[in-house]
All heavy atoms as an XYZ file, in Angstrom:
812
protein
N      10.213     25.100    -23.575
C      10.726     24.000    -22.751
C      11.041     22.827    -23.696
O      10.155     22.433    -24.474
C       9.746     23.606    -21.670
C      10.152     22.354    -20.886
S       8.941     21.862    -19.622
C       9.216     23.097    -18.396
N      12.250     22.340    -23.649
C      12.563     21.210    -24.534
C      11.912     19.916    -24.025
O      11.459     19.855    -22.905
C      14.100     21.049    -24.728
C      14.809     20.596    -23.477
O      14.268     19.825    -22.682
N      16.024     21.079    -23.275
N      11.971     18.923    -24.889
C      11.303     17.677    -24.596
C      11.819     16.955    -23.360
O      11.059     16.406    -22.572
C      11.371     16.723    -25.822
C      10.505     15.514    -25.773
C       9.014     15.849    -25.887
O       8.648     16.814    -26.504
O       8.203     15.084    -25.267
N      13.139     16.986    -23.196
C      13.759     16.339    -22.009
C      13.361     16.986    -20.726
O      12.958     16.312    -19.751
C      15.282     16.309    -22.154
C      15.960     15.672    -20.960
C      17.461     15.754    -21.022
O      18.040     16.216    -21.988
N      18.097     15.214    -19.976
N      13.307     18.316    -20.685
C      12.939     19.020    -19.431
C      11.472     18.811    -19.180
O      11.085     18.614    -18.008
C      13.262     20.535    -19.601
O      14.632     20.702    -19.918
C      12.938     21.263    -18.294
N      10.663     18.795    -20.214
C       9.211     18.504    -20.064
C       9.029     17.138    -19.460
O       8.254     16.968    -18.495
C       8.462     18.621    -21.412
C       7.006     18.184    -21.427
C       6.192     19.100    -20.535
C       6.485     18.152    -22.855
N       9.713     16.145    -19.957
C       9.632     14.754    -19.421
C      10.075     14.725    -18.002
O       9.419     14.083    -17.116
C      10.458     13.781    -20.280
C      10.253     12.393    -19.859
C      11.023     11.377    -20.775
O      11.070     11.631    -21.987
O      11.541     10.415    -20.220
N      11.201     15.371    -17.661
C      11.672     15.417    -16.289
C      10.642     16.045    -15.366
O      10.405     15.564    -14.238
C      13.025     16.092    -16.205
C      14.153     15.323    -16.790
C      15.446     16.114    -16.759
O      15.474     17.283    -17.177
N      16.517     15.473    -16.347
N      10.075     17.167    -15.797
C       9.082     17.868    -14.965
C       7.894     16.976    -14.670
O       7.420     16.860    -13.512
C       8.677     19.159    -15.610
N       7.402     16.276    -15.696
C       6.253     15.417    -15.533
C       6.580     14.233    -14.632
O       5.761     13.780    -13.771
C       5.739     14.934    -16.901
C       5.129     16.040    -17.767
S       3.820     17.015    -16.943
C       2.545     15.797    -16.843
N       7.788     13.665    -14.806
C       8.183     12.555    -13.917
C       8.297     13.025    -12.465
O       7.911     12.343    -11.538
C       9.580     11.998    -14.351
C       9.480     11.168    -15.582
C      10.887     10.646    -16.010
O      11.901     11.236    -15.640
N      10.893      9.550    -16.783
N       8.799     14.228    -12.264
C       8.977     14.769    -10.910
C       7.622     14.944    -10.297
O       7.458     14.571     -9.107
C       9.708     16.111    -11.009
C      10.210     16.711     -9.693
C      11.124     15.766     -8.929
C      10.959     18.011     -9.936
N       6.652     15.474    -11.016
C       5.306     15.653    -10.485
C       4.686     14.226    -10.097
O       4.167     14.089     -9.032
C       4.395     16.336    -11.501
C       4.846     17.794    -11.632
C       2.899     16.246    -11.112
C       4.216     18.550    -12.878
N       4.864     13.298    -11.001
C       4.253     11.983    -10.774
C       4.895     11.294     -9.581
O       4.182     10.780     -8.705
C       4.437     11.126    -12.064
C       3.919      9.734    -11.935
C       2.574      9.436    -11.950
C       4.807      8.693    -11.800
C       2.097      8.168    -11.813
C       4.341      7.359    -11.643
C       2.975      7.103    -11.698
N       6.210     11.249     -9.565
C       6.947     10.475     -8.511
C       6.728     11.193     -7.158
O       6.483     10.540     -6.130
C       8.385     10.299     -8.874
C       8.523      9.432    -10.132
C       9.170      9.680     -7.710
C       9.877      9.376    -10.758
N       6.894     12.521     -7.138
C       6.723     13.241     -5.880
C       5.272     13.122     -5.354
O       5.063     12.985     -4.177
C       7.116     14.700     -6.047
N       4.317     13.130     -6.274
C       2.926     12.905     -5.896
C       2.740     11.573     -5.264
O       1.988     11.428     -4.267
N       3.339     10.549     -5.843
C       3.239      9.199     -5.217
C       3.880      9.178     -3.843
O       3.338      8.549     -2.922
C       3.934      8.175     -6.121
C       3.157      7.800     -7.377
O       1.972      8.136     -7.446
N       3.801      7.210     -8.322
N       4.999      9.833     -3.701
C       5.677      9.876     -2.418
C       4.847     10.557     -1.344
O       4.649     10.047     -0.244
C       7.039     10.566     -2.529
N       4.190     11.659     -1.738
C       3.332     12.391     -0.808
C       2.129     11.527     -0.409
O       1.741     11.438      0.733
C       2.883     13.691     -1.429
C       2.015     14.530     -0.498
C       1.599     15.848     -1.142
C       0.587     16.511     -0.264
N      -0.074     17.618     -0.958
N       1.515     10.845     -1.373
C       0.338     10.038     -1.121
C       0.687      8.912     -0.192
O      -0.078      8.589      0.713
C      -0.186      9.441     -2.453
O      -0.735     10.455     -3.239
N       1.843      8.281     -0.385
C       2.287      7.159      0.458
C       2.487      7.684      1.911
O       2.150      7.004      2.863
C       3.558      6.596     -0.106
C       3.827      5.135     -0.048
C       2.629      4.262     -0.152
C       2.901      2.952     -0.733
N       1.801      2.034     -0.641
N       3.064      8.933      2.041
C       3.229      9.473      3.387
C       1.912      9.734      4.054
O       1.740      9.509      5.258
C       4.049     10.741      3.280
N       0.913     10.220      3.260
C      -0.413     10.473      3.858
C      -1.057      9.142      4.256
O      -1.732      9.070      5.311
C      -1.277     11.209      2.844
C      -0.878     12.639      2.612
S      -0.835     13.702      4.061
C      -2.592     13.689      4.513
N      -0.883      8.102      3.506
C      -1.397      6.785      3.843
C      -0.711      6.315      5.182
O      -1.417      5.723      6.023
C      -1.094      5.729      2.765
C      -1.930      5.943      1.572
C      -1.589      4.982      0.422
O      -0.881      3.979      0.694
O      -1.911      5.251     -0.752
N       0.554      6.587      5.306
C       1.284      6.232      6.572
C       0.659      6.901      7.777
O       0.479      6.325      8.846
C       2.758      6.535      6.428
N       0.332      8.193      7.613
C      -0.285      8.949      8.738
C      -1.624      8.284      9.076
O      -1.931      8.065     10.250
C      -0.500     10.414      8.356
C       0.855     11.132      8.244
C      -1.386     11.148      9.396
C       0.809     12.560      7.647
N      -2.437      7.964      8.112
C      -3.699      7.320      8.372
C      -3.560      5.977      9.045
O      -4.290      5.643      9.978
N      -2.586      5.197      8.673
C      -2.367      3.876      9.273
C      -1.874      4.058     10.754
O      -2.247      3.318     11.635
C      -1.399      3.090      8.458
C      -2.026      2.566      7.205
C      -1.029      1.748      6.383
C      -1.790      1.296      5.085
N      -0.878      0.605      4.187
N      -1.016      5.056     10.941
C      -0.521      5.316     12.294
C      -1.672      5.734     13.172
O      -1.759      5.293     14.326
C       0.538      6.445     12.260
N      -2.607      6.528     12.680
C      -3.756      6.972     13.468
C      -4.625      5.777     13.861
O      -5.234      5.776     14.943
C      -4.630      7.947     12.662
C      -4.068      9.327     12.507
C      -4.851     10.198     11.607
O      -5.539      9.716     10.667
O      -4.849     11.461     11.800
N      -4.641      4.759     13.012
C      -5.411      3.533     13.277
C      -4.656      2.513     14.053
O      -5.158      1.365     14.200
C      -5.910      2.968     11.950
C      -6.958      3.867     11.269
O      -7.715      4.559     11.935
N      -6.975      3.872      9.954
N      -3.469      2.846     14.495
C      -2.664      1.943     15.317
C      -1.920      0.896     14.475
O      -1.293     -0.029     15.049
N      -1.900      1.030     13.167
C      -1.193      0.094     12.261
C       0.221      0.634     12.087
O       0.638      1.089     11.007
C      -1.886     -0.002     10.920
C      -3.327     -0.435     11.036
C      -4.108     -0.285      9.744
O      -3.482     -0.420      8.632
O      -5.295      0.022      9.811
N       1.038      0.536     13.153
C       2.309      1.205     13.174
C       3.350      0.575     12.282
O       4.166      1.295     11.647
C       2.853      1.319     14.618
C       1.892      2.080     15.564
C       2.536      2.100     16.973
C       1.618      3.505     15.081
N       3.378     -0.733     12.202
C       4.326     -1.425     11.332
C       4.007     -1.136      9.856
O       4.967     -0.855      9.065
C       4.350     -2.915     11.559
C       4.975     -3.310     12.891
C       5.010     -4.802     13.072
O       5.051     -5.557     12.080
O       4.998     -5.211     14.252
N       2.758     -1.122      9.510
C       2.340     -0.816      8.143
C       2.648      0.643      7.804
O       3.093      0.969      6.686
C       0.851     -1.074      7.918
C       0.470     -2.546      8.026
C       0.160     -2.979      9.477
O       0.462     -2.263     10.402
O      -0.389     -4.080      9.580
N       2.479      1.550      8.775
C       2.772      2.956      8.596
C       4.251      3.136      8.323
O       4.650      3.885      7.466
C       2.321      3.756      9.799
N       5.076      2.454      9.087
C       6.523      2.520      8.938
C       6.944      1.998      7.540
O       7.806      2.604      6.879
C       7.257      1.749     10.011
N       6.266      0.958      7.126
C       6.567      0.416      5.734
C       6.197      1.400      4.657
O       6.932      1.625      3.696
C       5.840     -0.906      5.551
N       5.045      2.065      4.833
C       4.636      3.099      3.850
C       5.571      4.254      3.851
O       5.886      4.838      2.787
C       3.214      3.598      4.203
C       2.119      2.631      3.707
O       2.440      1.715      2.974
O       0.971      2.843      4.099
N       6.091      4.655      5.015
C       7.028      5.759      5.078
C       8.327      5.392      4.412
O       8.907      6.208      3.672
C       7.305      6.155      6.521
C       6.443      7.292      7.089
C       6.740      7.567      8.511
C       6.676      8.559      6.266
N       8.813      4.154      4.595
C       9.994      3.682      3.879
C       9.792      3.745      2.337
O      10.656      4.249      1.640
C      10.323      2.281      4.344
C      11.642      1.777      3.757
C      11.988      0.387      4.318
C      13.281     -0.038      3.749
N      13.657     -1.383      4.292
N       8.616      3.296      1.904
C       8.318      3.325      0.467
C       8.230      4.764     -0.031
O       8.739      5.092     -1.143
C       7.007      2.613      0.185
N       7.687      5.634      0.800
C       7.588      7.033      0.459
C       8.935      7.664      0.300
O       9.201      8.450     -0.660
C       6.789      7.772      1.496
O       6.596      9.108      1.194
N       9.845      7.396      1.235
C      11.216      7.918      1.112
C      11.930      7.396     -0.126
O      12.687      8.151     -0.752
C      12.011      7.542      2.370
C      11.834      8.451      3.526
C      12.738      9.618      3.457
N      12.433     10.558      4.564
C      12.481     11.855      4.422
N      12.835     12.423      3.286
N      12.179     12.592      5.427
N      11.659      6.136     -0.482
C      12.276      5.575     -1.664
C      11.840      6.300     -2.925
O      12.575      6.655     -3.823
C      11.952      4.082     -1.771
C      12.673      3.346     -2.834
C      12.406      1.858     -2.816
C      13.117      1.138     -3.919
N      12.895     -0.289     -3.924
N      10.513      6.596     -2.990
C       9.941      7.366     -4.070
C      10.573      8.758     -4.152
O      10.989      9.232     -5.179
C       8.433      7.498     -3.977
C       7.665      6.267     -4.199
C       7.275      6.051     -5.635
O       7.364      7.001     -6.483
O       6.817      4.949     -5.957
N      10.661      9.420     -2.974
C      11.220     10.728     -2.934
C      12.692     10.744     -3.369
O      13.130     11.684     -4.035
C      11.094     11.344     -1.516
C      11.459     12.833     -1.450
C      10.402     13.653     -2.180
C      11.646     13.309     -0.050
N      13.401      9.690     -3.105
C      14.775      9.563     -3.537
C      14.849      9.582     -5.063
O      15.726     10.233     -5.656
C      15.451      8.328     -2.977
C      16.843      8.149     -3.339
N      17.859      8.893     -2.797
C      17.472      7.306     -4.216
C      19.006      8.557     -3.339
N      18.805      7.583     -4.195
N      13.895      8.908     -5.713
C      13.839      8.943     -7.172
C      13.587     10.331     -7.678
O      14.186     10.804     -8.673
C      12.744      8.028     -7.675
C      13.062      6.568     -7.506
C      11.918      5.675     -8.006
O      10.761      6.102     -8.120
N      12.207      4.450     -8.287
N      12.656     11.035     -7.016
C      12.363     12.410     -7.427
C      13.579     13.307     -7.190
O      13.877     14.218     -8.028
C      11.175     12.932     -6.629
N      14.266     13.073     -6.099
C      15.478     13.869     -5.825
C      16.536     13.708     -6.897
O      17.262     14.635     -7.260
C      16.043     13.514     -4.469
C      17.119     14.401     -4.021
N      18.446     14.046     -4.107
C      17.132     15.680     -3.500
C      19.183     15.029     -3.694
N      18.427     16.053     -3.306
N      16.669     12.479     -7.408
C      17.610     12.205     -8.488
C      17.275     13.053     -9.758
O      18.148     13.616    -10.361
C      17.643     10.726     -8.841
C      18.728     10.430     -9.897
C      18.715      8.955    -10.294
C      19.721      8.603    -11.319
N      20.096      9.616    -12.332
N      15.976     13.119    -10.085
C      15.570     13.941    -11.212
C      15.913     15.403    -10.966
O      16.483     16.075    -11.811
C      14.079     13.786    -11.449
C      13.744     12.359    -11.904
C      13.560     14.769    -12.501
C      12.275     12.012    -11.896
N      15.629     15.881     -9.766
C      15.899     17.273     -9.424
C      17.444     17.511     -9.520
O      17.853     18.565    -10.069
C      15.408     17.589     -8.058
C      15.558     19.045     -7.703
C      15.223     19.334     -6.232
O      15.684     18.613     -5.352
N      14.406     20.343     -6.013
N      18.185     16.607     -8.982
C      19.678     16.755     -9.033
C      20.182     16.784    -10.435
O      21.082     17.525    -10.776
C      20.311     15.624     -8.221
O      19.874     15.671     -6.878
C      21.834     15.740     -8.238
N      19.623     15.926    -11.258
C      20.037     15.880    -12.719
C      19.732     17.278    -13.370
O      20.534     17.769    -14.162
C      19.301     14.821    -13.501
C      19.751     13.414    -13.147
O      20.808     13.265    -12.499
O      19.058     12.468    -13.516
N      18.600     17.856    -13.048
C      18.273     19.186    -13.585
C      19.251     20.242    -13.071
O      19.699     21.145    -13.819
C      16.844     19.543    -13.264
C      15.799     18.668    -13.874
S      14.161     18.982    -13.286
C      13.415     19.659    -14.738
N      19.551     20.199    -11.780
C      20.518     21.153    -11.197
C      21.888     20.990    -11.827
O      22.545     21.989    -12.154
C      20.586     20.990     -9.684
C      19.351     21.419     -8.927
C      19.459     20.922     -7.470
C      19.132     22.889     -8.981
N      22.310     19.754    -12.056
C      23.590     19.497    -12.629
C      23.653     20.077    -14.074
O      24.692     20.599    -14.460
C      23.904     17.988    -12.633
O      23.870     17.520    -11.286
C      25.271     17.645    -13.258
N      22.595     19.887    -14.804
C      22.519     20.406    -16.162
C      22.767     21.925    -16.129
O      23.594     22.430    -16.976
C      21.108     20.157    -16.790
O      20.989     18.740    -16.866
C      20.999     20.769    -18.179
N      22.112     22.622    -15.196
C      22.347     24.068    -15.142
C      23.733     24.454    -14.670
O      24.335     25.364    -15.183
C      21.265     24.714    -14.235
C      19.968     24.933    -14.909
C      19.223     26.117    -14.383
O      19.590     26.719    -13.363
O      18.137     26.382    -14.961
N      24.249     23.686    -13.704
C      25.616     23.952    -13.229
C      26.636     23.741    -14.342
O      27.747     24.367    -14.354
C      25.995     23.093    -12.061
C      25.234     23.520    -10.790
S      25.752     22.712     -9.262
C      25.674     20.951     -9.695
N      26.309     22.893    -15.329
C      27.230     22.668    -16.449
C      27.015     23.665    -17.588
O      27.569     23.468    -18.683
C      27.057     21.215    -16.967
C      27.612     20.210    -16.000
O      28.560     20.499    -15.270
N      27.040     19.000    -16.008
N      26.219     24.667    -17.294
C      26.120     25.788    -18.259
C      24.933     25.762    -19.206
O      24.696     26.638    -19.986
N      24.107     24.663    -19.150
C      22.905     24.580    -19.960
C      21.714     25.063    -19.202
O      21.202     24.317    -18.337
C      22.731     23.150    -20.460
C      21.576     22.970    -21.431
C      21.349     21.493    -21.831
O      22.318     20.726    -21.822
O      20.209     21.156    -22.089
N      21.275     26.245    -19.420
C      20.188     26.807    -18.672
C      18.877     26.200    -19.064
O      18.604     25.944    -20.217
C      20.112     28.354    -18.922
C      21.371     29.102    -18.512
S      21.839     28.767    -16.783
C      20.508     29.575    -15.877
N      18.088     25.889    -18.022
C      16.750     25.320    -18.258
C      15.762     26.450    -18.296
O      15.804     27.389    -17.528
C      16.379     24.363    -17.130
C      17.265     23.131    -16.912
C      16.777     22.341    -15.671
C      17.207     22.257    -18.107
N      14.786     26.321    -19.218
C      13.754     27.323    -19.306
C      12.836     27.134    -18.109
O      12.343     26.084    -17.818
C      12.959     27.105    -20.659
C      11.831     28.094    -20.812
C      10.981     27.807    -22.042
O      11.371     26.833    -22.849
O      10.029     28.547    -22.247
N      12.595     28.266    -17.424
C      11.762     28.243    -16.222
C      10.307     28.470    -16.680
O       9.982     29.514    -17.230
C      12.159     29.327    -15.229
C      13.623     29.419    -14.852
C      14.200     28.090    -14.434
C      15.647     28.165    -14.017
N      16.617     28.188    -15.078
N       9.491     27.453    -16.437
C       8.100     27.567    -16.780
C       7.214     27.275    -15.549
O       7.728     26.758    -14.557
C       7.736     26.499    -17.880
O       7.895     25.224    -17.319
C       8.639     26.633    -19.085
N       5.961     27.563    -15.712
C       5.041     27.251    -14.631
C       5.023     25.756    -14.331
O       4.956     25.312    -13.181
C       3.611     27.767    -14.958
C       3.566     29.259    -15.073
C       2.598     27.224    -13.970
C       3.861     29.988    -13.782
N       5.139     24.936    -15.354
C       5.182     23.474    -15.203
C       6.378     23.061    -14.366
O       6.308     22.251    -13.458
C       5.243     22.776    -16.547
C       5.219     21.255    -16.470
C       3.929     20.709    -15.797
C       5.390     20.645    -17.855
N       7.527     23.636    -14.619
C       8.737     23.314    -13.855
C       8.622     23.774    -12.404
O       9.003     23.053    -11.473
C       9.991     23.923    -14.488
C      11.317     23.487    -13.968
C      11.476     21.961    -13.941
C      12.460     24.154    -14.782
N       8.044     24.973    -12.196
C       7.815     25.464    -10.853
C       6.835     24.557    -10.140
O       7.018     24.212     -8.944
C       7.310     26.906    -10.901
C       8.425     27.839    -11.436
C       6.813     27.372     -9.541
C       7.941     29.223    -11.851
N       5.788     24.123    -10.843
C       4.812     23.214    -10.279
C       5.480     21.902     -9.845
O       5.159     21.347     -8.764
C       3.725     22.939    -11.311
C       2.598     22.110    -10.856
N       1.740     22.458     -9.861
C       2.185     20.886    -11.276
C       0.813     21.491     -9.650
N       1.079     20.520    -10.493
N       6.386     21.395    -10.662
C       7.097     20.180    -10.376
C       7.903     20.329     -9.101
O       7.912     19.402     -8.230
C       7.983     19.766    -11.533
N       8.618     21.426     -8.992
C       9.397     21.679     -7.808
C       8.525     21.774     -6.546
O       8.909     21.337     -5.457
C      10.273     22.941     -7.968
C      11.377     22.820     -9.049
C      12.326     21.705     -8.702
O      12.806     21.589     -7.591
N      12.701     20.895     -9.694
N       7.385     22.383     -6.710
C       6.413     22.534     -5.599
C       5.974     21.171     -5.133
O       5.871     20.908     -3.932
C       5.226     23.371     -6.038
C       4.312     23.679     -4.927
O       4.757     24.027     -3.862
O       3.077     23.534     -5.140
N       5.698     20.267     -6.064
C       5.317     18.874     -5.714
C       6.437     18.211     -4.915
O       6.195     17.525     -3.942
C       4.970     18.075     -6.937
C       3.544     18.139     -7.334
N       2.567     17.332     -6.811
C       2.910     18.919     -8.206
C       1.401     17.608     -7.339
N       1.586     18.628     -8.183
N       7.676     18.395     -5.360
C       8.790     17.797     -4.683
C       8.908     18.290     -3.248
O       9.031     17.529     -2.314
C      10.110     18.096     -5.420
C      11.297     17.524     -4.744
C      11.656     16.191     -4.862
C      12.096     18.366     -3.978
C      12.748     15.685     -4.204
C      13.196     17.880     -3.340
C      13.550     16.514     -3.438
N       8.833     19.599     -3.091
C       8.939     20.164     -1.732
C       7.748     19.772     -0.852
O       7.927     19.498      0.363
C       9.038     21.707     -1.820
C      10.342     22.167     -2.412
S      11.819     21.522     -1.591
C      11.621     22.158      0.015
N       6.535     19.699     -1.416
C       5.378     19.315     -0.639
C       5.531     17.845     -0.177
O       5.189     17.499      0.968
C       4.133     19.468     -1.439
N       6.033     17.011     -1.049
C       6.227     15.604     -0.680
C       7.264     15.517      0.458
O       7.089     14.764      1.408
C       6.671     14.814     -1.889
N       8.344     16.239      0.309
C       9.413     16.222      1.336
C       8.879     16.656      2.704
O       9.110     15.979      3.665
C      10.592     17.088      0.855
C      11.846     16.882      1.674
O      12.167     15.709      1.974
N      12.528     17.909      2.002
N       8.126     17.700      2.680
C       7.547     18.222      3.919
C       6.555     17.243      4.522
O       6.550     16.947      5.757
C       6.848     19.564      3.718
O       7.850     20.499      3.168
C       6.257     20.121      4.973
N       5.706     16.665      3.683
C       4.732     15.725      4.172
C       5.385     14.461      4.752
O       4.930     13.942      5.795
C       3.765     15.290      3.011
O       3.169     16.477      2.499
C       2.727     14.332      3.497
N       6.438     14.022      4.123
C       7.143     12.832      4.659
C       7.799     13.173      5.988
O       7.689     12.360      6.972
C       8.221     12.367      3.646
C       7.567     11.759      2.409
C       9.199     11.332      4.288
C       8.481     11.524      1.236
N       8.415     14.325      6.108
C       8.977     14.759      7.387
C       7.916     14.763      8.516
O       8.142     14.305      9.612
C       9.651     16.100      7.275
C      10.953     16.081      6.485
O      11.469     14.988      6.228
O      11.431     17.177      6.098
N       6.799     15.319      8.192
C       5.704     15.390      9.181
C       5.151     14.022      9.509
O       4.863     13.696     10.654
C       4.593     16.313      8.689
C       4.933     17.793      8.674
C       3.839     18.616      7.997
C       5.207     18.331     10.072
N       5.050     13.170      8.462
C       4.522     11.789      8.722
C       5.431     11.041      9.618
O       5.023     10.294     10.516
C       4.363     11.077      7.360
N       6.764     11.249      9.477
C       7.707     10.589     10.365
C       7.540     11.070     11.815
O       7.586     10.277     12.728
C       9.118     10.823      9.904
C       9.476     10.045      8.635
C      10.875     10.360      8.087
O      11.484     11.414      8.478
O      11.323      9.580      7.259
N       7.261     12.354     11.980
C       7.011     12.851     13.351
C       5.716     12.303     13.912
O       5.680     11.891     15.085
C       6.903     14.407     13.298
C       8.185     15.093     12.920
C       9.256     14.911     13.987
C      10.505     15.725     13.554
N      11.612     15.437     14.465
N       4.688     12.253     13.123
C       3.429     11.659     13.558
C       3.632     10.232     13.998
O       3.127      9.764     15.047
C       2.350     11.719     12.506
C       1.670     13.070     12.377
C       1.646     13.706     11.151
C       1.035     13.669     13.461
C       1.025     14.965     11.025
C       0.412     14.891     13.300
C       0.413     15.558     12.089
N       4.303      9.460     13.171
C       4.531      8.042     13.473
C       5.307      7.929     14.776
O       4.958      7.068     15.630
C       5.300      7.350     12.356
C       5.622      5.893     12.610
C       4.400      5.051     12.827
C       6.411      5.315     11.396
N       6.317      8.732     14.978
C       7.064      8.731     16.231
C       6.164      8.997     17.439
O       6.225      8.321     18.471
C       8.216      9.729     16.150
C       9.094      9.719     17.352
N       9.952      8.658     17.643
C       9.280     10.592     18.324
C      10.583      8.895     18.732
N      10.197     10.060     19.218
N       5.295      9.987     17.329
C       4.364     10.317     18.382
C       3.425      9.134     18.651
O       3.194      8.746     19.866
C       3.547     11.574     18.076
C       4.461     12.803     18.057
C       2.367     11.741     19.015
C       3.866     14.048     17.470
N       2.852      8.548     17.641
C       1.954      7.413     17.850
C       2.667      6.216     18.431
O       2.089      5.478     19.273
C       1.274      7.042     16.516
C       0.165      7.958     16.171
C       0.204      8.774     15.020
C      -1.030      8.020     16.903
C      -0.799      9.657     14.700
C      -2.047      8.922     16.557
C      -1.942      9.710     15.440
O      -2.935     10.574     15.138
N       3.913      6.031     18.062
C       4.723      4.927     18.644
C       4.941      5.168     20.159
O       4.829      4.260     20.949
C       6.020      4.797     17.935
C       5.923      4.200     16.552
C       7.192      4.295     15.730
O       8.068      5.158     15.925
N       7.361      3.345     14.812
N       5.197      6.416     20.478
C       5.373      6.767     21.927
C       4.074      6.552     22.714
O       4.066      6.075     23.826
C       5.818      8.200     22.090
C       7.272      8.408     21.923
C       7.646      9.824     22.272
C       9.133     10.000     22.353
N       9.523     11.368     22.753
N       2.955      6.919     22.080
C       1.658      6.762     22.734
C       1.344      5.311     22.981
O       0.758      4.937     23.949
C       0.553      7.461     21.914
C       0.619      8.966     21.958
S      -0.519      9.822     20.813
C      -2.090      8.976     21.129
N       1.695      4.484     22.004
C       1.420      3.036     22.084
C       2.273      2.380     23.157
O       1.786      1.477     23.860
C       1.712      2.339     20.732
C       1.491      0.896     20.765
C       0.417      0.434     19.833
O      -0.442      1.252     19.460
O       0.391     -0.751     19.506
N       3.444      2.930     23.388
C       4.402      2.299     24.372
C       3.992      2.734     25.758
O       3.348      2.583     26.528
C       5.796      2.787     24.170
């Protein structure tokens, strides 16, 4: 794995991990009735995920332009973090919506 791909994989893990953590914090705040704070955390989480998505898109674009990326466990792990963050955010949004309905 070249240095650039290694750096991208590590950034993807870090940023996606932050996005997932922020989404989990949002769920906890929603459970405690802190709905505005939960919504703010979800917004921040989506912003983080957007940064991770840009890294992923850059990697995909590199391959589409003919430069194959070496597939390593680290790269697979990074993609797994991205998908886990995306799923967690989606679920956190659903939870927040449910708690908002319950509050109303």
